[in-house]
N, C-alpha and C positions, 0 to 999 in steps of 0.2 A: 504493500500500500504506500508506494513511494510518493504519490501526489498529495496525499493528505497533509503531510508534514510541511508542505509549502503554503498551506492555507489556514485561515482562521475560521473558527466556529462560533456562531451565536447560539448559545445553549440556554434553554429554559430548564431550570432545575435547582439543585442545591450543590453544596461544596462536595458532597460525596459523589454525585454524578459527574461533576467537573473532574474530580480526581480520576474517575474511571476512564475518561477519554483523553486525559492530558498527554499521554505518550503518542497519540495519533496525529495531533494537530500542532501547528506552529504556535498558536495561542488560542485561548478560549475566552470569550466574553460572556460572562454568566449573568443572567437576569432571573428574577424570581417567578415571573408569570408571563403568559402569552400576550397580555395587553402591553406590558413593558417591551416585549420583543417587537410587537407591531409598531409601537411608537418609535423605537430605535430604527427600524427598517424604513421608516418614512424619511430618515435623515442620512442613513449610512448603509452602505452595501456590505454584505457578507457573502462569501462564496458558498458556505455551508450553514444551514440553519436546522437546529433540532428544536421542535416545539412539543408541547404536552397535550395529548388527548383532544386535539381540535382540528378538524378539517376546515372549518369555517375560517379560523385564523390563518391557516395555510393558504387558503384561497385569497384572503386579503393581502397577505405578504406577496403572493405571486403577482398581484397587480403592480407592485412597486419593483419587483425584481424578477424579470422574466427568466434569467439564467441561473438563479440561485438553486443549489441542490438542497431540497427540503425533505427532511424525514420527520416522522412523528413518533415520539415515545409514548407508548400506550400500555395500559394494564391488560388489555385484551383486544385482539384484532377481530373485527366482525366483517361480514360480507358487504354490508352497506358502505362501510368506510373504505374498503378496498376499491369498490366501484367509483365512489366519489373522488377518491384520491387519484385514480387513474386519469380522470378528465382534467385535473389541474396539475398533472405531472409531479405527483409525489413519488420520490424515489423508492420509498418503502416505509415500513414500520419496525420499530425496535421495542420489543416487549419487555416489560418488567415482571419479575426480577430478571436482570440481565443474565444471559447465558453466553459465555465467551465465544463459543463456536458460531452461534447465530448472529451475534453482534458483529463479529469479524466478517461473516458472509455479507452482511449489509454494508459494512465499511468498504469491502472489496468492490461492490457495485458503485458506491459513491466515488471511490478512487477512480474507477474507469470512466465515470461520467465527467469528473473534473478534467481528466486527461483530454477528453473530446472537446470540452468547453474552453479549455485554457491552453492555447498553443504557445504561450510565452515561456513555458518551462521546457528546456531541451535536456535530454538525458544523454550523458556521455558514458564512457566505459566504467565498469565496476560501480554503477549507480551514483557516480558523480553527476551533478546537474548545474545548469546555468539558468538563472532567472533573468530574462530579457527586460522585464519591467523594472526590477530593482537593481539590475546590473551587478548581480552577485553570483559568485561561483561557490558551490557547496560540495563538501566531500560526502562520502556514503553514509555518514552519521548526521548529515544536515548541519555540519559546522561550517561557518563561513571561512573561505580561503581568501586572504587579502590579496588583491591585485593592484598593480600600479595602473595608471591611466593607459600607458602604452600596451601593457599586457592585456588589459581589457579590450582595447581596440583590436589587437591581434586576434584574440579569441572570438570576438564578435564577427570579425571579417571571415574567419574560417567557418563559423557556425552558419552564417548567412549564405555561404556557398553550397550548403546542403550536401556535404561530403564530396564536393568536386574540388580538384586541385586549384589552388590560388597561386598565381605566379609571384616570384620574388619581387618583381617590379611593382606589381599591384599592391602587395603588402607594404613595401617601402613607401609608396606614395600615400597610401591610406594612413600610415602612422606618422611619417615625417613631412608629408605634403610637398610643397614647393622645394623644400630643402633637398629632397631626394633627387630632384632634377639636376642640381648643380654639384652635389656631393655624393661620394660613394658611401651608401648606407648599409652595404652588405655585411660588414663586420658587426655593426650595431644590431642588425636583424638576427644574425646568428646568436649573439649574446642574449637577445630578448627571448628567442626560442628556447635556448638552454635554460633560461630562468623559469619560464612558464612550464616547461616539461617537468621540472622538479616539483611542481604543484599539482600535477595531474597523474593518473595511473600510468604505468609503463606502456609505451607504444600507443599513446593516445594521439600523438601528432606524428604523421609519417610524411616522408618527402620522396619525390622522384626527380631524378636529374632532368632539367629543362622544363619540368612541369610545375614545380613548386611544392606547396604543402597542403595537407588536408587533415581534418580532425576526425577521429573515429567516434561514432555515436552509437548508443545502445538502441 
C-alpha cells in the first residue's frame, strides 16, 4: 500500500481509531463527528476521507470533492447502504470492530484508487518515489532524501522523459542553461550524476554511449 503513505486522511472518530490507521497515512486529521468533517470539507480538500455511519454525509462531501476517496466506518453493512453508496462512488465500508485482514483489503483498494487519481507520484526502483507536487524524493520507508536544486532538476528531467534516454547536451542545458552553450559542463554533469546515484538504489540511473541517461522506474 505504497500510495497511502503519501496522502493525508480526514478521519471521523477518536484517538484510538486514529492510532489504528496512523502507520498507513502520511498524516491524519481527526474530527469528532460527521458534521465537523463536512464543515472542514467545504474549506479544505483531503484525498482520503473516512466518515461514520452516514451515506447522506458522504453524498454531501462528494458535492465538494469529486475525486476524494471516501469510505464509511460502520457497525454493520446493510444492502441499502451498499446500493446507495455505489451511486455516489463510495469506495467501501470498514466494519467495527476492526479486523486487520478486512481493513487491509479495503486499504488495498483505496491505495489502487489513489494511484489512478494521482499521477504526481512516480515510483522508482526498490519502492523509492518522487512526488512531483512537493518536489520531494522519498526512500522505501517514506523518509525524505535531501536534494540540491540541480539534483532535483536532473531527476525531474529524467522522470519526465518516461524512461527514454536524455542526451548529455539536453541535461546540461536544462541544468546550466545558457552557460552550457559557452562552457564545457560535462565534468560538472558527471559529478552531479555521481552525487545523485548515491541517493538512489543501485543501477537506478543507466547510460548508453551517445544516447545519454535514463532512470529506471518501478
